[in-house]
C-alpha positions as CSV (number, residue, x, y, z in Angstrom):
1,L,-3.9,4.5,25.5
2,I,-5.5,1.7,23.5
3,F,-8.1,4.0,22.1
4,I,-5.4,6.3,20.8
5,M,-3.5,3.6,19.2
6,H,-6.6,2.5,17.3
7,L,-6.9,6.0,15.9
8,Q,-3.3,6.1,14.6
9,E,-4.0,4.0,11.4
10,F,-7.2,3.9,9.3
11,V,-8.2,2.9,5.9
12,T,-11.6,4.2,4.6
13,V,-12.8,2.6,1.4
14,L,-15.9,3.5,-0.5
15,V,-17.4,1.7,-3.5
16,R,-19.9,4.2,-5.0
17,D,-21.2,5.9,-8.2
18,P,-22.1,2.9,-10.4
19,R,-22.1,3.9,-13.9
20,T,-23.1,2.0,-17.1
21,Q,-20.3,1.9,-19.7
22,K,-20.7,0.8,-23.3
23,E,-18.2,-1.9,-24.3
24,D,-19.3,-2.1,-27.9
25,S,-22.6,-1.8,-29.9
26,W,-24.1,-4.9,-28.1
27,H,-22.5,-5.0,-24.7
28,S,-22.6,-2.8,-21.6
29,Y,-21.3,-3.1,-18.1
30,I,-21.3,-1.3,-14.8
31,D,-18.2,0.0,-13.3
32,Y,-17.8,1.4,-9.8
33,E,-15.7,4.2,-8.2
34,I,-13.4,3.0,-5.5
35,F,-12.3,5.9,-3.2
36,I,-9.4,5.3,-0.7
37,H,-8.6,7.6,2.2
38,T,-5.9,6.4,4.6
39,N,-2.9,7.3,6.8
40,S,-1.5,3.8,6.7
41,M,2.1,3.3,5.9
42,C,1.1,0.3,3.6
43,F,-0.2,2.8,0.9
44,T,1.8,4.8,-1.5
45,R,-1.0,7.4,-1.8
46,K,-3.1,8.5,0.9
47,T,-6.1,9.3,-1.2
48,S,-7.0,7.8,-4.6
49,C,-9.9,7.2,-6.7
50,V,-10.4,4.6,-9.6
51,R,-13.2,2.9,-11.4
52,R,-13.4,-1.0,-11.5
53,R,-15.8,-3.4,-12.9
54,F,-17.2,-6.7,-11.2
55,R,-15.0,-9.0,-13.2
56,E,-11.8,-7.1,-12.1
57,F,-13.0,-7.8,-8.5
58,V,-13.3,-11.5,-9.4
59,W,-9.7,-11.4,-10.8
60,L,-8.4,-9.7,-7.7
61,R,-10.0,-12.2,-5.4
62,Q,-8.5,-15.2,-7.4
63,R,-5.0,-13.7,-7.4
64,L,-5.1,-12.8,-3.6
65,Q,-6.5,-16.4,-2.9
66,S,-3.7,-17.9,-4.9
67,N,-1.0,-15.9,-2.9
68,A,-2.5,-16.5,0.5
69,V,-3.7,-20.1,0.4
70,L,-4.2,-20.4,4.2
71,I,-6.4,-17.3,4.4
72,Q,-10.2,-17.8,3.8
73,L,-11.0,-14.8,1.7
74,P,-14.4,-13.1,2.0
75,E,-16.8,-13.8,-0.7
76,L,-17.9,-11.4,-3.5
77,P,-21.5,-10.8,-4.1
78,S,-22.8,-13.8,-6.1
79,K,-22.8,-13.4,-9.9
80,T,-26.5,-14.2,-10.7
81,P,-27.8,-14.8,-14.1
82,F,-30.8,-12.6,-13.2
83,F,-28.5,-9.6,-12.4
84,N,-30.2,-6.6,-14.2
85,M,-28.1,-3.5,-14.7
86,N,-31.2,-1.4,-15.2
87,N,-32.5,-2.3,-11.7
88,P,-31.1,0.1,-9.2
89,H,-31.8,-2.4,-6.3
90,H,-29.6,-5.1,-8.0
91,V,-26.9,-2.5,-8.7
92,D,-26.8,-1.2,-5.2
93,H,-26.9,-4.6,-3.6
94,R,-23.8,-5.5,-5.8
95,R,-22.1,-2.2,-4.7
96,Q,-22.6,-2.9,-1.1
97,G,-21.2,-6.4,-1.5
98,L,-18.1,-5.2,-3.2
99,Q,-17.6,-2.5,-0.5
100,E,-17.9,-5.1,2.2
101,F,-15.5,-7.3,0.3
102,L,-12.7,-4.6,0.1
103,E,-13.5,-3.6,3.9
104,K,-12.7,-7.1,5.0
105,I,-9.6,-7.6,2.7
106,L,-8.1,-4.3,3.9
107,Q,-8.2,-5.5,7.6
108,D,-5.7,-8.3,6.8
109,A,-2.1,-7.4,7.1
110,L,-1.0,-10.4,4.8
111,L,-3.4,-9.3,1.9
112,L,-2.3,-5.7,2.4
113,S,1.3,-6.6,1.4
114,D,0.2,-7.9,-2.1
115,S,1.1,-5.3,-4.6
116,R,-1.8,-6.4,-6.8
117,L,-4.2,-5.1,-4.3
118,H,-2.6,-1.7,-4.3
119,L,-2.4,-1.6,-8.1
120,F,-6.1,-2.4,-8.2
121,L,-7.1,0.2,-5.7
122,Q,-4.9,3.0,-6.8
123,T,-4.3,2.7,-10.6
124,Q,-6.3,2.0,-13.7
125,L,-4.1,-0.7,-14.9
126,S,-5.8,-3.8,-16.5
127,P,-5.4,-7.1,-14.8
128,E,-2.8,-8.1,-17.5
129,D,-0.9,-4.9,-16.9
130,M,-0.9,-5.4,-13.1
131,E,0.4,-8.9,-13.4
132,A,3.1,-7.6,-15.7
133,C,4.1,-4.8,-13.2
134,V,4.2,-7.1,-10.2
135,S,6.3,-9.7,-12.0
136,G,8.8,-7.1,-13.0
137,Q,8.0,-7.1,-16.9
138,T,7.4,-3.5,-17.1
139,K,9.6,-0.4,-17.1
140,Y,7.7,1.1,-14.2
141,S,7.5,-0.2,-10.7
142,V,4.4,-0.7,-8.5
143,A,5.1,2.7,-6.7
144,D,5.9,4.4,-10.1
145,A,2.6,3.2,-11.5
146,I,0.6,4.5,-8.4
147,H,2.5,7.9,-8.4
148,K,2.1,8.3,-12.1
149,F,-1.6,7.6,-12.1
150,A,-2.1,9.9,-9.1
151,S,-0.2,12.8,-10.5
152,L,-1.8,12.6,-14.0
153,N,-5.3,11.5,-13.0
154,R,-5.1,9.1,-16.0
155,R,-4.3,5.6,-17.0
156,F,-0.6,4.4,-17.1
157,P,1.6,4.4,-19.0
158,I,1.3,7.6,-21.2
159,E,2.5,6.0,-24.4
160,E,-0.4,3.5,-24.5
161,E,-2.9,6.3,-23.8
162,E,-1.7,8.5,-26.6
163,K,-2.4,5.6,-29.1
164,K,-5.9,5.1,-27.7
165,K,-6.6,8.9,-27.4
166,G,-9.5,8.8,-29.8
167,K,-11.2,6.1,-28.0
168,N,-10.6,7.8,-24.6
169,D,-12.1,11.0,-25.6
170,A,-15.3,9.4,-26.4
171,D,-15.2,7.4,-23.0
172,S,-14.1,10.4,-20.9
173,D,-16.3,12.1,-18.4
174,S,-14.5,15.3,-18.8
175,E,-15.6,18.1,-21.1
176,S,-12.2,18.5,-22.8
177,S,-9.0,16.4,-23.0
178,S,-7.3,18.1,-25.8
179,S,-3.8,17.9,-24.5
180,G,-4.4,14.6,-22.7
181,L,-1.8,15.7,-20.0
182,G,-3.2,19.1,-18.8
183,P,-5.6,19.7,-16.0
184,S,-8.5,19.3,-18.5
185,D,-8.1,15.5,-18.4
186,D,-9.7,15.2,-14.9
187,S,-12.5,12.7,-15.3
188,I,-11.1,10.6,-12.4
189,S,-10.4,13.5,-9.9
190,C,-13.7,14.9,-10.6
191,G,-15.4,11.6,-9.8
192,C,-13.6,11.6,-6.4
193,K,-15.0,14.9,-5.2
194,A,-18.6,14.6,-6.3
195,S,-20.1,12.9,-9.2
196,P,-22.8,15.0,-11.2
197,A,-26.2,13.3,-10.6
198,S,-26.9,13.4,-14.3
199,E,-24.1,11.0,-15.2
200,E,-25.2,8.4,-12.8
201,S,-27.1,5.4,-14.1
């Protein structure tokens, strides 16, 4: 009976597919795909797939710690000045550290109740937009943001994306995003299933 109870709820988290993204002419960064598969009642979506960079993980840890002062949060992989994004060993070591961090976070019921964690894992909202959403300053709720992102496979809300459409087309991994709303805008969902090896860095 105990064994069966353990099988009832699960959360699988994978941090994978590191990719180099250009921020501007001089700066690049690496982001990672976070894949969630769960049957937990805590989650709005049972599967999701988003991309996050290291400094967003740093923001998440700080916010979770400030809301759960009595909990000792797991550490993130250390931010070393010698980190080289062209070194596969460095990148994979960081990826593993980020995955272990999320695995530990997701085992804590108190942390699981924090809306920021769910927005981080299941939307592409920026830290500023996540804060605004959690504090009720947006027209959309946390659940709305997660549902909208999952149904459109895109960032949220739509209005902001239309303004940035030219920029997104350049950043998108999909071959076509002419409408911005149709099935062609599938850069995130494609990444969830299988990322083409040619696009990995």
